[in-house]
C-alpha positions as CSV (number, residue, x, y, z in Angstrom):
1,V,0.0,0.1,0.1
2,V,1.4,3.4,-0.9
3,V,0.0,6.7,0.5
4,D,1.5,9.8,-1.0
5,D,1.2,13.2,0.4
6,W,-0.7,12.0,3.5
7,T,-0.4,15.2,5.1
8,E,-0.3,18.9,4.2
9,K,3.1,20.4,2.9
10,I,3.2,23.1,5.5
11,G,1.8,23.2,9.2
12,R,1.3,20.3,11.4
13,A,-0.4,17.1,10.5
14,S,-3.9,16.9,11.8
15,A,-4.7,14.3,14.7
16,D,-7.3,12.8,12.6
17,A,-4.7,12.2,9.7
18,K,-2.2,10.7,12.1
19,A,-4.8,8.4,13.7
20,Q,-5.7,7.2,10.3
21,I,-2.1,6.5,9.3
22,V,-1.6,4.7,12.6
23,Q,-4.7,2.6,12.0
24,L,-3.6,1.8,8.5
25,S,-0.3,0.7,9.6
26,Q,-1.8,-1.7,12.2
27,T,-4.1,-3.2,9.5
28,C,-1.2,-3.6,7.1
29,T,1.0,-5.2,9.8
30,E,-1.8,-7.6,10.8
31,S,-2.4,-8.5,7.2
32,N,1.4,-8.8,6.4
33,V,1.1,-6.1,3.7
34,P,3.9,-3.6,3.2
35,L,3.1,0.2,3.7
36,L,4.9,3.1,2.3
37,I,3.8,6.6,3.4
38,I,5.2,9.7,1.7
39,S,5.2,13.2,2.8
40,S,7.2,16.4,2.3
41,A,9.9,16.9,4.7
42,Y,11.0,20.1,6.4
43,E,14.2,21.6,7.7
44,D,14.4,22.0,11.4
45,A,14.5,25.8,12.4
46,N,17.4,24.9,14.8
47,Q,19.5,23.7,12.0
48,K,19.2,20.1,13.2
49,G,18.7,18.8,9.7
50,W,15.7,17.4,7.9
51,K,12.6,16.2,9.7
52,A,9.7,14.0,8.7
53,R,6.2,15.5,8.9
54,G,3.7,14.0,11.4
55,N,6.1,13.0,14.3
56,L,4.8,9.4,13.9
57,N,6.7,6.9,16.4
58,G,7.5,3.4,15.3
59,F,8.1,4.2,11.7
60,E,11.3,3.8,9.6
61,I,12.2,7.1,8.1
62,H,14.0,7.7,4.8
63,F,14.7,10.9,2.9
64,L,15.0,11.2,-0.9
65,H,17.0,14.2,-2.0
66,R,18.0,15.6,-5.3
67,S,21.8,15.3,-5.8
68,S,23.6,18.8,-5.9
69,V,26.1,17.2,-8.5
70,D,23.6,15.9,-11.0
71,T,19.8,16.7,-11.3
72,M,19.1,13.2,-12.6
73,I,20.6,11.6,-9.4
74,R,18.5,10.9,-6.4
75,E,20.0,10.1,-2.9
76,L,18.1,7.9,-0.5
77,H,19.1,8.7,3.1
78,N,18.4,6.2,5.9
79,G,20.3,7.2,9.0
80,N,23.9,7.4,8.0
81,Q,23.5,5.3,4.9
82,V,23.2,7.0,1.5
83,Q,22.3,5.1,-1.7
84,Q,22.4,6.9,-5.0
85,F,19.9,6.2,-7.8
86,I,19.6,7.5,-11.4
87,L,16.1,8.8,-12.5
88,G,15.3,7.6,-16.0
89,D,12.4,6.7,-18.2
90,D,12.0,3.5,-16.5
91,G,12.2,4.8,-13.0
92,F,15.0,4.6,-10.6
93,T,18.1,2.4,-11.1
94,P,21.0,2.1,-8.6
95,R,24.0,4.1,-9.6
96,K,27.2,2.1,-10.0
């Protein structure tokens, strides 16, 4: 299941939206169905890096950034790990 733009791009996620995502996550977990929820990130005002919207606990967080070197390269950040992908007509392919 993929849920894109689950919350507004600005401001806080509503309590109702967060509750629905948590319920959907529980249902997907019980049914052994993968879940990917996507939202815009924001940069912390205290310069502590990028943050995920919604402040949801228990979710694995990844960030997808456009490379500053090449506009066709995307960087998938997961903690301290970064994987690069090339964006093409067929979607994303790992960069060698």
